[in-house]
Backbone as JSON, one array per atom type, in Angstrom:
{
  "sequence": "XXXXXXXXXXXXXXXXXXXXXXXXXXXXXXXXXXXXXXXXXXXXXXXXXXXXXXXXXXXXXXXXXXXXXXXXXXXXXXXXXXXXXXXXXXXXXXXXXXXXXX",
  "N": [[-27.82, -15.59, -33.79], [-30.31, -13.56, -35.09], [-31.81, -10.56, -34.52], [-34.82, -8.73, -34.95], [-35.16, -6.18, -34.03], [-33.39, -3.37, -32.47], [-33.76, -3.2, -29.74], [-34.69, -5.69, -29.04], [-32.37, -7.19, -29.36], [-30.69, -6.05, -27.43], [-32.11, -7.0, -25.12], [-31.73, -9.78, -25.59], [-28.99, -10.03, -24.95], [-28.99, -9.77, -22.2], [-30.64, -11.89, -21.44], [-29.22, -14.11, -22.42], [-26.91, -13.99, -20.87], [-28.07, -14.51, -18.43], [-28.67, -17.23, -18.87], [-26.19, -18.28, -18.86], [-24.7, -18.01, -21.13], [-22.27, -16.55, -23.46], [-22.39, -13.76, -25.26], [-21.06, -13.18, -28.37], [-19.13, -15.07, -28.14], [-20.02, -17.9, -27.5], [-22.52, -17.55, -28.35], [-23.6, -16.03, -31.02], [-24.65, -12.85, -32.1], [-26.83, -10.56, -33.81], [-28.37, -7.55, -35.14], [-31.16, -6.32, -36.96], [-31.39, -3.66, -37.13], [-29.47, -0.7, -36.72], [-28.32, 1.2, -34.03], [-27.79, 3.56, -31.22], [-28.36, 1.92, -29.04], [-27.54, -0.7, -29.67], [-25.0, -0.21, -30.43], [-23.7, 0.7, -28.05], [-24.03, -1.41, -26.4], [-22.94, -4.23, -24.24], [-21.43, -6.99, -25.22], [-20.76, -4.77, -28.03], [-23.15, -4.76, -30.64], [-23.46, -6.47, -33.7], [-24.75, -5.08, -36.64], [-27.32, -4.06, -39.08], [-26.89, -1.11, -40.9], [-29.12, 1.06, -41.89], [-29.03, 3.65, -42.62], [-31.03, 5.66, -41.72], [-32.0, 8.42, -42.19], [-31.22, 8.97, -44.82], [-32.45, 6.87, -46.1], [-35.16, 7.33, -45.58], [-35.5, 9.83, -46.9], [-35.03, 8.9, -49.54], [-37.23, 7.19, -49.8], [-39.31, 9.04, -49.59], [-38.81, 10.69, -51.87], [-39.19, 8.77, -53.94], [-41.95, 8.1, -53.47], [-43.21, 10.56, -54.08], [-42.46, 10.79, -56.77], [-43.81, 8.45, -57.86], [-46.56, 9.06, -57.33], [-46.9, 11.31, -58.88], [-46.94, 10.53, -61.45], [-48.64, 10.14, -64.58], [-49.84, 7.75, -65.14], [-50.5, 4.66, -63.54], [-47.96, 2.42, -62.69], [-47.46, -0.58, -64.49], [-45.9, -2.63, -63.72], [-44.16, -3.85, -60.81], [-42.35, -1.39, -58.98], [-38.97, -1.27, -58.42], [-36.55, -0.45, -56.22], [-33.19, 0.11, -55.04], [-31.63, 0.44, -52.03], [-28.74, 1.55, -50.44], [-27.1, -0.42, -47.93], [-25.33, -0.87, -44.96], [-23.31, -3.38, -43.34], [-22.47, -3.44, -40.03], [-20.07, -4.74, -38.52], [-19.48, -6.06, -35.3], [-18.31, -6.88, -31.98], [-20.18, -8.74, -31.03], [-20.61, -10.76, -32.82], [-18.29, -12.0, -33.15], [-17.33, -14.61, -32.44], [-15.96, -17.71, -31.05], [-13.39, -18.17, -31.97], [-12.34, -15.62, -32.33], [-11.46, -14.76, -29.81], [-9.24, -16.39, -29.37], [-7.64, -15.49, -31.54], [-7.12, -12.82, -30.8], [-5.43, -13.17, -28.66], [-3.0, -13.94, -29.71]],
  "CA": [[-29.18, -15.13, -33.61], [-30.54, -12.26, -35.68], [-33.02, -9.87, -33.96], [-35.53, -7.8, -35.74], [-35.07, -4.75, -33.52], [-32.27, -3.08, -31.58], [-34.14, -3.44, -28.25], [-34.68, -7.12, -28.77], [-30.98, -7.52, -29.33], [-30.24, -5.7, -26.07], [-32.68, -7.92, -24.24], [-31.07, -11.04, -25.83], [-27.73, -10.09, -24.24], [-29.27, -10.02, -20.75], [-31.2, -13.3, -21.35], [-28.1, -15.03, -22.72], [-25.98, -14.01, -19.64], [-28.83, -15.23, -17.4], [-28.61, -18.65, -19.17], [-24.88, -18.7, -18.87], [-24.07, -17.91, -22.47], [-21.48, -15.35, -23.62], [-22.6, -13.18, -26.53], [-19.8, -12.93, -29.07], [-18.28, -16.25, -28.05], [-20.77, -19.09, -27.74], [-23.81, -17.12, -28.93], [-23.46, -14.9, -31.99], [-25.84, -11.94, -32.11], [-26.86, -9.39, -34.68], [-29.61, -6.81, -35.15], [-31.54, -5.75, -38.25], [-31.41, -2.21, -37.02], [-28.36, -0.16, -35.95], [-28.67, 2.36, -33.16], [-26.95, 3.64, -30.02], [-28.71, 0.83, -28.16], [-26.66, -1.87, -29.98], [-23.53, 0.27, -30.42], [-23.22, 0.88, -26.68], [-24.28, -2.57, -25.52], [-21.77, -4.93, -23.92], [-20.6, -6.39, -26.18], [-21.46, -4.05, -29.12], [-23.9, -5.8, -31.45], [-23.34, -6.38, -35.16], [-26.12, -4.58, -37.07], [-27.41, -3.44, -40.41], [-27.1, 0.31, -40.77], [-29.95, 1.37, -43.01], [-28.86, 5.1, -42.8], [-32.46, 6.04, -41.76], [-32.29, 9.63, -42.82], [-31.12, 8.89, -46.31], [-33.49, 5.86, -46.51], [-36.39, 8.06, -45.48], [-35.49, 10.75, -48.03], [-35.18, 8.13, -50.74], [-38.6, 6.71, -49.92], [-40.17, 10.24, -49.91], [-38.64, 11.02, -53.29], [-39.79, 7.69, -54.79], [-43.31, 8.28, -53.36], [-43.57, 11.74, -54.91], [-42.28, 10.44, -58.24], [-44.82, 7.59, -58.21], [-47.97, 9.65, -57.33], [-46.93, 12.36, -59.79], [-47.05, 9.88, -62.77], [-50.0, 10.16, -65.12], [-50.38, 6.34, -65.17], [-50.01, 3.75, -62.58], [-47.01, 1.51, -63.22], [-48.03, -1.85, -64.62], [-44.95, -3.55, -63.04], [-43.7, -3.25, -59.42], [-41.16, -0.44, -58.98], [-37.98, -1.76, -57.44], [-35.39, 0.51, -55.94], [-32.24, -0.43, -54.19], [-31.14, 1.43, -51.15], [-27.56, 0.91, -49.79], [-27.2, -0.79, -46.49], [-23.98, -1.4, -44.49], [-23.26, -4.22, -42.22], [-21.56, -2.96, -39.07], [-19.58, -5.92, -37.73], [-19.01, -5.76, -34.01], [-17.86, -7.93, -31.13], [-21.24, -9.74, -30.76], [-20.63, -11.81, -33.81], [-16.93, -12.43, -33.41], [-17.26, -16.01, -32.35], [-15.01, -18.22, -30.09], [-12.12, -17.99, -32.49], [-11.89, -14.25, -32.12], [-10.69, -14.65, -28.5], [-7.89, -17.04, -29.64], [-6.88, -14.66, -32.52], [-6.67, -11.68, -30.03], [-4.32, -13.48, -27.77], [-1.71, -14.15, -30.45]],
  "C": [[-29.34, -13.72, -34.21], [-31.85, -11.75, -35.02], [-33.57, -8.83, -34.82], [-35.28, -6.36, -35.28], [-33.85, -4.64, -32.63], [-32.6, -3.41, -30.1], [-34.26, -4.93, -28.01], [-33.3, -7.64, -28.62], [-30.38, -7.25, -27.92], [-30.79, -6.59, -25.03], [-31.94, -9.35, -24.37], [-29.75, -11.16, -25.08], [-27.97, -10.45, -22.83], [-29.74, -11.48, -20.59], [-30.05, -14.36, -21.49], [-27.2, -15.11, -21.46], [-26.78, -14.78, -18.54], [-28.81, -16.78, -17.6], [-27.16, -19.15, -19.22], [-24.18, -18.69, -20.24], [-23.29, -16.62, -22.58], [-21.67, -14.87, -25.11], [-21.24, -12.82, -27.15], [-18.87, -14.08, -29.03], [-19.08, -17.49, -28.41], [-22.21, -18.78, -28.14], [-23.5, -15.91, -29.78], [-24.73, -14.13, -32.21], [-25.74, -10.86, -33.12], [-28.26, -8.8, -34.69], [-29.91, -6.33, -36.59], [-31.55, -4.3, -38.31], [-30.16, -1.74, -36.21], [-28.85, 1.07, -35.13], [-27.66, 2.51, -31.99], [-27.17, 2.5, -29.11], [-27.76, -0.37, -28.39], [-25.23, -1.41, -30.08], [-22.91, 0.28, -29.01], [-23.44, -0.31, -25.77], [-22.9, -3.3, -25.25], [-22.02, -6.4, -24.13], [-21.42, -5.62, -27.27], [-22.02, -5.05, -30.15], [-23.68, -5.44, -32.96], [-24.68, -5.97, -35.64], [-26.04, -4.09, -38.53], [-27.7, -1.96, -40.23], [-27.87, 0.75, -42.04], [-29.85, 2.94, -43.35], [-30.34, 5.7, -42.86], [-32.84, 7.39, -42.32], [-32.3, 9.6, -44.26], [-32.17, 7.93, -46.84], [-34.81, 6.5, -46.56], [-36.56, 9.03, -46.62], [-35.71, 10.06, -49.29], [-36.61, 7.62, -50.91], [-39.57, 7.88, -50.2], [-40.05, 10.66, -51.34], [-39.35, 10.02, -54.27], [-41.38, 7.88, -54.59], [-43.9, 9.4, -54.19], [-43.57, 11.42, -56.36], [-43.48, 9.45, -58.68], [-46.21, 8.23, -58.29], [-48.01, 10.81, -58.29], [-47.05, 11.79, -61.23], [-48.53, 10.0, -63.24], [-50.69, 8.81, -65.17], [-49.75, 5.58, -64.06], [-49.1, 2.77, -63.17], [-47.69, 0.12, -63.31], [-47.15, -2.99, -64.0], [-44.57, -2.99, -61.78], [-42.45, -2.39, -59.75], [-40.21, -0.91, -57.97], [-36.83, -0.73, -57.36], [-34.47, -0.15, -54.95], [-31.67, 0.68, -53.35], [-29.83, 0.81, -50.43], [-27.68, 0.72, -48.32], [-25.7, -1.22, -46.16], [-24.19, -2.31, -43.35], [-22.18, -3.79, -41.23], [-21.21, -4.15, -38.22], [-18.93, -5.5, -36.43], [-18.75, -7.07, -33.2], [-18.94, -9.08, -30.93], [-21.29, -10.92, -31.72], [-19.19, -12.36, -34.12], [-16.69, -13.96, -33.35], [-16.03, -16.43, -31.44], [-13.57, -18.02, -30.68], [-11.49, -16.63, -32.33], [-11.01, -14.12, -30.83], [-9.31, -15.24, -28.72], [-7.05, -16.05, -30.49], [-6.36, -13.4, -31.77], [-5.52, -11.95, -29.19], [-2.95, -13.55, -28.47], [-1.06, -12.86, -30.61]]
}
């Protein structure tokens, strides 16, 4: 299950437990946003780390560049911003338990 927000992922852990599911074993969970909420959850949640400060700076620089141009671009401007996948226990799967025992 991939949640759009870190808070939704945190709620998913509680709901899964109420339904008798174990996040990280029989329910794999990830978030599109990394934060302390998902890092400190039990289990910690796999998440995309957008590096928000750098991402925001990049967006601001691009905005200034685009509005400073004499002409509006005729084609869409595409920029790539690095993103890291922080793999944590919430997406380990049932096999991880067996692997840890060995």
